[in-house]
C-alpha positions in Angstrom: 10.5 -4.7 -10.8 8.7 -1.9 -9.1 8.4 1.7 -10.3 8.3 4.2 -7.3 6.0 7.6 -7.4 7.6 11.0 -7.0 10.7 10.3 -8.5 12.6 13.0 -11.0 12.2 13.3 -14.5 16.1 12.3 -15.0 15.5 9.4 -12.7 12.4 8.1 -14.9 14.4 8.9 -18.0 17.2 7.0 -17.0 14.9 3.7 -15.7 12.5 3.9 -18.6 15.4 3.9 -21.1 16.3 0.6 -19.7 13.5 -1.2 -19.4 11.2 -2.9 -21.5 7.4 -1.5 -20.8 5.6 -1.4 -17.8 2.5 -2.6 -15.9 0.5 0.5 -14.3 -1.1 -1.6 -12.0 -5.0 -0.9 -10.2 -5.4 0.7 -6.8 -6.8 3.5 -5.3 -5.4 7.0 -6.1 -5.9 10.8 -7.7 -6.1 10.9 -11.2 -5.0 14.3 -11.3 -2.4 16.0 -9.7 -1.0 13.9 -7.2 2.9 11.7 -7.5 0.9 8.8 -8.8 -0.8 10.7 -11.4 2.3 12.7 -12.4 4.5 9.5 -12.7 1.8 7.9 -14.8 1.6 11.0 -17.1 5.6 10.2 -17.8 5.1 6.8 -18.1 2.4 7.4 -21.0 4.7 10.2 -22.5 7.9 8.2 -22.5 5.2 5.5 -24.7 4.2 8.4 -27.3 7.8 9.3 -27.3 9.6 5.9 -27.8 7.0 5.1 -30.6 7.7 8.4 -32.6 11.6 7.2 -32.3 10.5 3.9 -33.6 11.0 2.1 -30.2 8.3 -0.5 -29.0 7.8 0.1 -25.2 4.1 -1.4 -24.1 1.9 0.0 -21.4 -0.6 -2.0 -19.8 -2.9 0.0 -17.5 -5.2 -2.1 -15.0 -8.5 -0.6 -13.5 -7.4 2.9 -12.0 -4.5 3.0 -14.6 -6.8 2.6 -17.3 -9.0 5.6 -15.5 -5.6 7.4 -15.8 -5.8 6.9 -19.7 -8.7 8.2 -19.9 -8.1 11.2 -17.7 -4.5 11.9 -19.9 -6.1 11.9 -23.7 -9.4 13.9 -22.3 -6.6 16.8 -21.2 -6.8 15.7 -17.4 -10.6 16.0 -17.2 -12.6 14.2 -15.0 -16.1 15.1 -16.5 -16.1 11.8 -17.7 -16.3 9.5 -14.4 -19.7 8.1 -13.6 -20.2 6.4 -10.2 -20.7 2.6 -10.3 -20.1 0.7 -7.1 -22.3 -2.0 -8.3 -19.1 -3.4 -10.3 -17.3 -4.1 -6.7 -16.6 -7.9 -6.1 -18.0 -9.4 -9.6 -16.9 -11.4 -12.4 -18.4 -10.8 -15.9 -17.9 -12.3 -19.4 -17.0 -9.4 -22.1 -19.7 -7.9 -24.3 -17.3 -7.3 -27.9 -19.0 -4.7 -30.3 -20.5 -6.3 -33.0 -19.0 -4.4 -35.7 -15.6 -5.6 -34.2 -13.5 -8.0 -36.0 -11.2 -9.7 -32.9 -8.4 -10.9 -35.3 -7.9 -7.3 -36.4 -7.5 -6.2 -33.2 -3.8 -7.0 -31.5 -4.9 -8.2 -28.3 -7.3 -11.1 -29.6 -4.9 -11.6 -33.1 -3.4 -14.5 -32.2 -5.8 -15.7 -29.3 -6.7 -19.2 -28.9 -10.2 -19.7 -30.1 -11.0 -21.3 -26.3 -10.0 -17.8 -25.0 -12.0 -15.9 -27.2 -14.9 -18.6 -26.2 -14.2 -18.0 -22.5 -14.5 -14.6 -22.7 -17.3 -14.5 -24.4 -19.4 -16.9 -22.4 -17.9 -17.2 -18.8 -17.8 -15.1 -15.4 -14.0 -14.7 -16.2 -13.0 -11.2 -15.6 -12.9 -9.7 -12.4 -14.2 -6.4 -11.6 -13.6 -4.2 -8.5 -14.2 -0.4 -9.1 -16.6 2.1 -8.4 -16.1 4.3 -11.3 -16.6 4.0 -14.8 -16.7 5.5 -18.3 -19.8 4.9 -19.9 -19.9 3.8 -23.5 -21.7 6.7 -25.0 -19.7 8.9 -23.2 -16.5 6.9 -24.4 -18.4 7.9 -28.3 -18.5 11.5 -27.9 -15.3 12.0 -26.6 -13.2 12.7 -30.4 -10.0 12.6 -28.2 -10.9 9.1 -26.9 -12.3 7.5 -30.1 -9.0 9.2 -32.2 -6.7 7.4 -30.0 -8.3 4.1 -28.8 -10.4 1.2 -30.6 -13.1 0.1 -28.3 -12.4 -3.8 -27.4 -15.0 -4.6 -25.0 -18.1 -3.5 -22.9 -20.1 -4.6 -20.0 -23.2 -3.5 -18.7 -24.1 -2.5 -15.1 -27.4 -1.1 -13.2 -27.1 2.6 -12.1 -28.4 4.0 -8.5 -31.6 4.8 -11.2 -31.8 0.9 -11.9 -31.1 1.8 -15.4 -28.9 -0.3 -17.6 -25.9 1.1 -19.0 -22.8 0.4 -20.6 -19.2 0.8 -19.3 -15.9 0.7 -21.3 -14.0 -2.7 -20.2 -11.0 -3.1 -22.6 -9.3 -0.7 -25.1 -6.4 -0.7 -26.9 -4.5 2.1 -28.3 -4.9 2.6 -32.2 -1.1 3.2 -32.8 0.8 2.6 -29.4 1.3 -0.7 -27.5 -0.7 1.0 -25.2 -3.9 -1.2 -23.6 -6.1 -0.6 -20.9 -8.4 -3.1 -18.7 -11.3 -1.8 -16.3 -11.2 -5.5 -14.7 -8.4 -7.5 -13.4 -7.1 -10.1 -15.6 -4.3 -10.9 -12.3 -6.9 -11.7 -9.4 -8.3 -15.1 -10.6 -4.9 -16.6 -10.0 -3.3 -14.7 -7.5 -5.9 -13.2 -5.2 -7.8 -15.5 -3.0 -8.8 -13.9 -0.2 -12.3 -14.4 1.0 -12.9 -10.4 1.6 -12.9 -10.5 -2.4 -15.7 -12.5 -2.6 -17.5 -13.0 -6.1 -14.4 -13.6 -8.0 -14.0 -16.5 -10.5 -11.0 -19.0 -9.5 -12.0 -21.8 -11.8 -9.4 -22.8 -14.7 -11.0 -20.8 -17.5 -10.8 -17.4 -15.5 -6.7 -18.4 -14.4 -6.3 -19.4 -18.4 -7.6 -15.7 -19.5 -5.5 -14.1 -17.1 -2.3 -16.1 -17.9 -3.0 -15.6 -21.9 -2.5 -11.7 -21.1 0.3 -12.2 -18.5 1.7 -14.0 -21.9 0.3 -11.3 -24.5 2.1 -8.4 -22.5 5.4 -10.4 -22.1 5.4 -10.8 -25.8 4.7 -7.0 -26.5 7.8 -6.1 -23.9 10.1 -9.0 -26.1 10.0 -6.5 -28.9 11.9 -4.1 -26.9 15.7 -4.4 -27.1 16.9 -2.1 -24.1 18.6 -3.6 -21.1 20.2 -2.1 -17.9 23.9 -1.5 -18.5 25.2 -3.8 -15.5 23.9 -7.1 -14.4 24.3 -5.4 -10.5 22.0 -2.7 -11.5 19.4 -5.2 -12.7 19.2 -7.2 -9.8 19.6 -4.6 -7.6 16.2 -3.6 -8.7 14.1 -6.4 -9.3 11.2 -7.1 -7.1 13.1 -9.9 -5.0 15.4 -7.3 -3.8 12.6 -5.8 -1.5 11.3 -6.9 1.7 7.9 -8.5 1.6 5.9 -10.3 4.1 3.0 -12.7 4.0 0.0 -11.5 6.2 -3.4 -13.3 6.0 -6.9 -12.8 7.2 -10.2 -13.3 6.0 -11.3 -9.8 6.2 -8.2 -8.8 4.4 -7.8 -8.5 0.6 -4.3 -9.2 -0.2 -1.9 -11.5 1.7 1.4 -10.5 0.5 2.6 -7.0 0.9 6.0 -5.2 -0.6 7.9 -2.9 1.2 9.3 0.3 -1.2 11.5 2.8 -0.2 9.8 5.8 -2.0 12.2 8.5 -0.5 13.8 10.5 -3.4 16.3 12.7 -1.4 18.8 12.6 -4.4 16.5 12.7 -7.3 14.0 15.3 -6.7 14.1 18.3 -4.6 10.5 19.2 -4.7 9.0 15.9 -4.2 11.3 15.1 -1.6 10.7 18.2 0.4 7.0 17.1 0.0 7.5 13.9 1.5 9.7 15.6 4.2 6.8 17.7 5.0 4.2 14.5 5.2 7.0 13.2 7.5 7.6 15.7 9.9 3.7 16.2 9.9 3.6 12.5 11.0 6.3 13.0 13.3 4.8 16.2 15.1 1.2 14.5 15.3 2.5 11.3 17.3 4.5 14.1 19.8 1.1 15.5 19.7 -0.9 12.8 20.6 1.7 11.5 23.1 1.3 14.9 25.3 -2.1 14.9 25.0 -2.3 11.1 26.1 0.4 12.1 29.1 -1.8 15.1 29.8 -4.8 12.7 30.2 -3.1 9.9 32.6 -2.1 13.1 34.7 -5.4 14.2 34.8 -7.0 10.9 35.6 -4.4 10.4 38.2 -5.0 13.9 39.7 -8.8 13.0 39.7 -8.4 9.6 41.5 -6.2 11.5 43.6 -8.3 14.1 45.0 -11.2 11.5 45.3 -9.3 9.2 47.2 -8.0 12.4 49.6 -11.5 13.4 50.2 -12.6 10.2 51.2 -9.5 9.8 53.7 -10.3 13.5 55.3 -14.1 12.2 55.7 -13.0 9.0 57.5 -10.7 10.7 59.3 -13.5 13.2 60.9 -15.9 10.2 61.4 -13.2 8.7 63.7 
């Protein structure tokens, strides 16, 4: 079920007490001081609070949202960010630290040998990001190393032509919080030719399915549920409008439309949304007036030329 941004704490408290975990998706957003950032921070704080209360409440953070994890645990600093545009449209294997015992990592404790083999040797992880966390930066940050285990890395070429390692997979040392800079979902679900460079072979799809099964297993450790079947059904993804749209130049083929207005739940955020809505309406009105003025002006110019031509013709006759 979707979790819209911009709601109040009470709204999220009521929702988070009824669901079994959260997948924080990738995308394009601002990591600090935005509706996305504030909502993501509440999700992470909820995981921390529930863990302290003995409740297993897992969080899976993909790409942008893994970056949000990094920002959150470094005091909303963005000093760690490194540009790595070369990581767009690229499938890679994972590089595991030589001193890491994968069977001591929750993510891979029960993973089949075949999945670990695919991850080590095949191009099965879809990378679609322009920002990286360098491994050296990670290791130098006590806040990050105290909270997270470095599970995997990858290598990229900097603009200067230097090989650098970036962090590609992390898991929290105590909490069921997991971060992947890559996209496990793309192998099975995103087939647009606009997303070129991503593997869709059997190994990549099996890897993506493994992580989906892993997170579902984590969520099943949580026993929360909705107060009524009606409310649960109302919040499910199936209750929202969606449309299919195919274009070879378009990255995604299926879109869901969500109601983002929080007029009852958050006066501050709804005021912001109302302000944005009003600004859009004013912009439409302004452009409409400018368009009408332009049409009138063009008509006036044509009329003047026509009148002048008619007068010249009358004088000649």
